[in-house]
C-alpha positions as CSV (number, residue, x, y, z in Angstrom):
1,L,0.0,0.0,0.0
2,I,1.2,3.5,-0.7
3,W,-0.1,6.2,1.7
4,N,0.0,9.9,1.7
5,V,1.8,10.7,4.9
6,N,0.5,14.2,5.1
7,D,-3.2,13.2,5.4
8,G,-3.1,9.4,5.9
9,N,-5.1,8.7,2.7
10,L,-4.4,5.6,0.7
11,L,-3.0,6.5,-2.8
12,N,-2.4,3.1,-4.4
13,E,-2.5,-0.6,-3.7
14,I,0.1,-2.8,-5.5
15,N,-1.3,-6.3,-5.5
16,Y,0.9,-8.3,-8.0
17,H,2.9,-10.3,-5.6
18,Q,1.9,-13.9,-4.9
19,D,4.5,-14.5,-2.2
20,I,6.5,-12.6,0.4
21,V,8.2,-9.3,-0.7
22,F,11.9,-9.4,0.3
23,S,12.7,-5.8,-0.5
24,A,11.2,-2.6,-2.0
25,A,13.1,0.5,-3.1
26,W,12.1,3.8,-4.7
27,N,14.0,5.4,-7.5
28,Y,15.6,8.8,-7.0
29,N,12.6,10.9,-8.1
30,G,10.0,8.6,-6.5
31,S,8.2,7.7,-9.8
32,K,9.0,3.9,-9.6
33,I,9.2,1.2,-7.0
34,F,11.4,-1.9,-7.5
35,T,10.6,-5.1,-5.5
36,T,12.2,-8.5,-5.0
37,C,10.0,-11.4,-4.0
38,K,10.2,-14.9,-2.7
39,D,8.9,-16.1,-6.1
40,K,12.3,-15.1,-7.5
41,M,10.9,-12.3,-9.6
42,L,12.1,-8.7,-9.9
43,R,9.3,-6.2,-10.5
44,I,9.2,-2.5,-11.3
45,F,6.0,-0.5,-10.7
46,D,4.8,3.0,-11.4
47,S,4.4,4.4,-7.9
48,R,1.7,6.9,-8.9
49,S,-0.6,4.5,-10.8
50,G,0.5,1.1,-9.3
51,K,0.9,-0.3,-12.8
52,L,3.4,-3.1,-13.4
53,L,6.1,-1.7,-15.7
54,N,8.5,-4.6,-15.9
55,E,8.9,-8.1,-14.5
56,N,11.8,-10.5,-14.9
57,T,13.4,-13.4,-13.1
58,G,16.1,-12.7,-10.5
59,H,18.6,-14.8,-8.6
60,Q,17.5,-18.4,-8.4
61,G,18.6,-19.3,-4.9
62,N,16.2,-20.0,-2.0
63,K,17.7,-17.3,0.2
64,P,16.3,-13.8,0.1
65,M,17.5,-11.3,-2.6
66,K,17.6,-7.6,-2.2
67,G,17.7,-4.8,-4.7
68,I,18.0,-1.0,-5.1
69,F,17.7,1.6,-7.8
70,L,21.0,3.2,-8.8
71,R,21.1,6.9,-9.6
72,D,21.4,6.3,-13.4
73,G,18.3,4.1,-13.4
74,C,20.0,0.7,-13.3
75,L,19.1,-1.9,-10.7
76,F,21.6,-3.6,-8.4
77,T,20.7,-6.8,-6.7
78,T,22.3,-9.3,-4.3
79,G,21.2,-12.9,-4.0
80,F,22.2,-16.5,-4.3
81,S,22.6,-19.1,-7.0
82,R,20.9,-22.5,-6.8
83,T,24.1,-23.9,-5.2
84,A,24.0,-21.1,-2.5
85,E,26.9,-19.1,-4.0
86,R,26.6,-15.3,-3.4
87,Q,25.7,-13.3,-6.5
88,Y,25.6,-9.7,-7.4
89,A,23.9,-8.4,-10.5
90,L,23.6,-5.1,-12.4
91,W,20.4,-4.9,-14.5
């Protein structure tokens, strides 16, 4: 859920995740939200409309993955391979 902190009103509900969300990060101007999920998917949403902009598979390990937006709009994630080796990725 995205709330307006000034008046407490609900602005958007993002309801695309079928499993636990491991991390969520805003881009630098606040127009997009990037999430990583237990279903091993990376998703980018428009924060103002809640619309899904992009979806792709991430790290394939069973441990949680985390991600952030970089200033230039790229995504940086950390996670694990299927054999539990640490991985870093730039998307």
